[in-house]
Steps between C-alpha positions, in 0.01 A plus 500: 500500500370200694622156406286292270394144574381388157640563153396397153796391288386628163624237257375188325859381457556221754877558505463869586232424758729252678801736496304796634333279761845389616628859525195639682471448878373158608229647723350689204200328341561469126214478252512409132277671241422147379326430831284810455450424130648834395648494152823679407479848346637591158861616543479825305786680675814601313736406784539244778412771752181601319385140469567412865302805614221422256470142629519590871230764454280264299517219757439744787197647322354155433568351843509786750811334644851659509667359189859443390583444135815427308594578144828353396696383202830441327682778318778381265771743394572374147125477429457868589323424826260241366288319607470748791140573603388250237682206665184308591341586167801353316434171678139516384605598148742207465277249677691464829788639704714212376440600138558867585833410666608302193413802287699734725808276492475486119466880473789567741725255311405661169584849631838375622589293192872534417550764770811462714338676794162340559229718652270276703421759767150498642309655788207359691274786607213498749264778598291443811200712593276487807159666491414561867197723459321709240757776552819313588716293267868426554742350248863398450724354232759226534760396243760226475767483230617183333544317173302275269621140497538315170278217624184457706640383834312388809140423582461713811345844502263610225479716191841588355695383808670209312686733260604777742838477674520774767821700530769336719334159458567210265156340495159619382211595725343177374783299655503681835346377820166676542583681826832629366346630180208672674736688733718652225268559205339815359174438689683483833691820421174680416333363815789609722470855363123494547532403866716806563226726364212361704466342841192285456640146486 
């Protein structure tokens, strides 16, 4: 398939838009749905994969431009995988990501109360989908393991980054330098897999 010159990054989340823009080739023209005044679709999928495909297809249909969309979230072991696909909706439910992070720390501490072996394991998951044409859509999933910190740490990144400590590291995504975080996180892992499947970038 021939290389594309323009792509719509299907998200209204400024943090995601910046990360995906950084990962995509510099010579690729990146367009935001905000610029085209395209609203976000309802995320009715039951998985990250379903939602990323749904969004990529929606933005392609409404713009006619090849579209890449991300659906990602935080899955916490002791909370039985929550908030998972509802990660963004938890932030809305509790008024902000900061409030949602406080709630998560409280819930994790409650689950581990009086336990000798604390279970703070968590996984950041990202599904990326690219709708290239009416018939062609390609997707991939990236995951990174880590733990939930007992405090909100750092002001870098976005979303739940300040409470996630990736495996083999001692600081949260929120404390990491932007370029370092972008090149190890779940979105990068998903993007790297996606590039192996298609040669359009």
